Short mmCIF file of the C-alpha atoms (twelve columns), coordinates in Angstrom:
data_MODEL
# 
_entry.id   MODEL 
# 
loop_
_atom_site.group_PDB 
_atom_site.id 
_atom_site.type_symbol 
_atom_site.label_atom_id 
_atom_site.label_alt_id 
_atom_site.label_comp_id 
_atom_site.label_asym_id 
_atom_site.label_seq_id 
_atom_site.Cartn_x 
_atom_site.Cartn_y 
_atom_site.Cartn_z 
_atom_site.pdbx_PDB_model_num 
ATOM 1  C CA . MET A 1  61.352 -13.009 85.304 1 
ATOM 2  C CA . PRO A 2  61.598 -16.798 84.657 1 
ATOM 3  C CA . GLY A 3  64.254 -17.102 87.364 1 
ATOM 4  C CA . SER A 4  61.801 -15.798 89.961 1 
ATOM 5  C CA . ILE A 5  59.005 -18.259 89.109 1 
ATOM 6  C CA . HIS A 6  58.528 -21.110 91.570 1 
ATOM 7  C CA . THR A 7  57.404 -24.233 89.766 1 
ATOM 8  C CA . ASP A 8  55.700 -25.546 92.906 1 
ATOM 9  C CA . SER A 9  53.383 -22.504 93.031 1 
ATOM 10 C CA . VAL A 10 49.734 -22.908 92.098 1 
ATOM 11 C CA . HIS A 11 48.791 -20.452 89.366 1 
ATOM 12 C CA . THR A 12 45.268 -19.269 88.628 1 
ATOM 13 C CA . GLY A 13 44.366 -18.511 85.046 1 
ATOM 14 C CA . TRP A 14 42.108 -19.544 82.210 1 
ATOM 15 C CA . VAL A 15 41.872 -22.077 79.387 1 
ATOM 16 C CA . VAL A 16 42.795 -20.418 76.092 1 
ATOM 17 C CA . GLU A 17 41.927 -23.449 73.969 1 
ATOM 18 C CA . TRP A 18 41.336 -27.176 74.332 1 
ATOM 19 C CA . ASP A 19 41.326 -29.902 71.663 1 
ATOM 20 C CA . ASP A 20 39.300 -32.907 72.855 1 
ATOM 21 C CA . GLU A 21 40.358 -35.028 69.892 1 
ATOM 22 C CA . GLN A 22 44.077 -34.558 70.539 1 
ATOM 23 C CA . GLY A 23 43.727 -34.337 74.326 1 
ATOM 24 C CA . TRP A 24 45.674 -31.155 74.970 1 
ATOM 25 C CA . GLY A 25 45.254 -27.427 75.238 1 
ATOM 26 C CA . VAL A 26 46.746 -24.109 76.242 1 
ATOM 27 C CA . LEU A 27 46.471 -22.276 79.556 1 
ATOM 28 C CA . ASP A 28 47.339 -18.674 80.399 1 
ATOM 29 C CA . CYS A 29 47.695 -16.592 83.543 1 
ATOM 30 C CA . ARG A 30 49.077 -13.254 84.696 1 
ATOM 31 C CA . THR A 31 51.886 -14.793 86.788 1 
ATOM 32 C CA . LEU A 32 53.821 -16.517 83.984 1 
ATOM 33 C CA . PRO A 33 55.578 -14.807 81.069 1 
ATOM 34 C CA . GLU A 34 54.178 -17.234 78.464 1 
ATOM 35 C CA . GLN A 35 51.285 -19.568 77.806 1 
ATOM 36 C CA . VAL A 36 51.345 -23.133 79.177 1 
ATOM 37 C CA . TRP A 37 50.867 -26.406 77.281 1 
ATOM 38 C CA . ALA A 38 48.560 -28.890 79.083 1 
ATOM 39 C CA . HIS A 39 47.909 -32.589 78.415 1 
ATOM 40 C CA . TYR A 40 44.705 -34.380 79.424 1 
ATOM 41 C CA . SER A 41 46.683 -36.653 81.766 1 
ATOM 42 C CA . THR A 42 47.503 -33.659 83.997 1 
ATOM 43 C CA . VAL A 43 43.839 -32.677 84.441 1 
ATOM 44 C CA . ASP A 44 42.420 -33.500 87.861 1 
ATOM 45 C CA . ALA A 45 39.799 -36.240 87.421 1 
ATOM 46 C CA . GLU A 46 37.500 -34.588 89.968 1 
ATOM 47 C CA . SER A 47 37.731 -31.227 88.184 1 
ATOM 48 C CA . ALA A 48 34.582 -29.375 87.143 1 
ATOM 49 C CA . GLY A 49 33.414 -30.785 83.817 1 
ATOM 50 C CA . ASN A 50 34.949 -34.208 84.459 1 
ATOM 51 C CA . GLY A 51 32.930 -37.097 85.736 1 
ATOM 52 C CA . ARG A 52 34.576 -39.772 87.862 1 
ATOM 53 C CA . GLY A 53 36.683 -41.946 85.616 1 
ATOM 54 C CA . GLY A 54 35.542 -40.138 82.462 1 
ATOM 55 C CA . PHE A 55 37.524 -38.391 79.771 1 
ATOM 56 C CA . ARG A 56 39.630 -35.605 81.251 1 
ATOM 57 C CA . ARG A 57 39.225 -32.223 79.612 1 
ATOM 58 C CA . LEU A 58 39.214 -28.506 80.291 1 
ATOM 59 C CA . THR A 59 36.581 -26.077 79.045 1 
ATOM 60 C CA . PRO A 60 37.774 -23.154 76.905 1 
ATOM 61 C CA . ALA A 61 37.517 -19.824 78.793 1 
ATOM 62 C CA . ALA A 62 37.044 -21.635 82.136 1 
ATOM 63 C CA . GLU A 63 39.029 -20.542 85.185 1 
ATOM 64 C CA . VAL A 64 41.717 -23.046 86.175 1 
ATOM 65 C CA . GLU A 65 44.352 -23.630 88.837 1 
ATOM 66 C CA . PHE A 66 47.567 -25.335 87.746 1 
ATOM 67 C CA . THR A 67 51.216 -26.034 88.510 1 
ATOM 68 C CA . VAL A 68 53.975 -25.972 85.906 1 
ATOM 69 C CA . GLU A 69 57.412 -27.155 84.978 1 
ATOM 70 C CA . ARG A 70 59.877 -25.552 82.610 1 
ATOM 71 C CA . ALA A 71 59.825 -27.750 79.487 1 
ATOM 72 C CA . GLU A 72 59.837 -27.543 75.717 1 
ATOM 73 C CA . GLN A 73 56.574 -28.937 74.352 1 
ATOM 74 C CA . ASP A 74 55.101 -28.180 70.910 1 
ATOM 75 C CA . GLY A 75 56.690 -24.724 70.854 1 
ATOM 76 C CA . TYR A 76 55.729 -23.831 74.431 1 
ATOM 77 C CA . HIS A 77 58.306 -23.280 77.193 1 
ATOM 78 C CA . TRP A 78 56.018 -24.213 80.108 1 
ATOM 79 C CA . ARG A 79 54.089 -27.438 80.641 1 
ATOM 80 C CA . ALA A 80 51.314 -28.058 83.156 1 
ATOM 81 C CA . VAL A 81 52.057 -30.735 85.758 1 
ATOM 82 C CA . TRP A 82 48.594 -30.570 87.376 1 
ATOM 83 C CA . ALA A 83 45.477 -28.664 86.323 1 
ATOM 84 C CA . LYS A 84 42.037 -28.302 87.827 1 
ATOM 85 C CA . GLU A 85 39.066 -26.441 86.436 1 
ATOM 86 C CA . LYS A 86 37.446 -24.307 89.087 1 
ATOM 87 C CA . ALA A 87 33.729 -24.607 89.670 1 
ATOM 88 C CA . PRO A 88 31.779 -21.671 88.242 1 
ATOM 89 C CA . LYS A 89 31.012 -19.017 90.835 1 
ATOM 90 C CA . LYS A 90 27.413 -18.941 91.969 1 
ATOM 91 C CA . GLN A 91 25.633 -15.694 91.248 1 
ATOM 92 C CA . ARG A 92 24.016 -13.987 94.185 1 
ATOM 93 C CA . GLY A 93 20.279 -13.614 94.142 1 
ATOM 94 C CA . LYS A 94 19.781 -16.389 91.572 1 
ATOM 95 C CA . HIS A 95 17.864 -19.494 92.613 1 
# 
């Protein structure tokens, strides 16, 4: 399967965990064979949960879009190149 994965594809998944103190976390999705290591520097500054120019972070369990590269990082075989937390979906009928 890894040979068929395009690293320029945008994957949609979720944040498994995020450590604010260390500035990194783990992402997962159904389109990659393994979890993905992510560093705060790859998080889109305009992403949900991030103010302009503020500390970049991802929220555990939040839905994210991201791109990857094949790399060895802290025991992971995939590393995020870009990540963006998606805005929560608005519920219908709620005001």
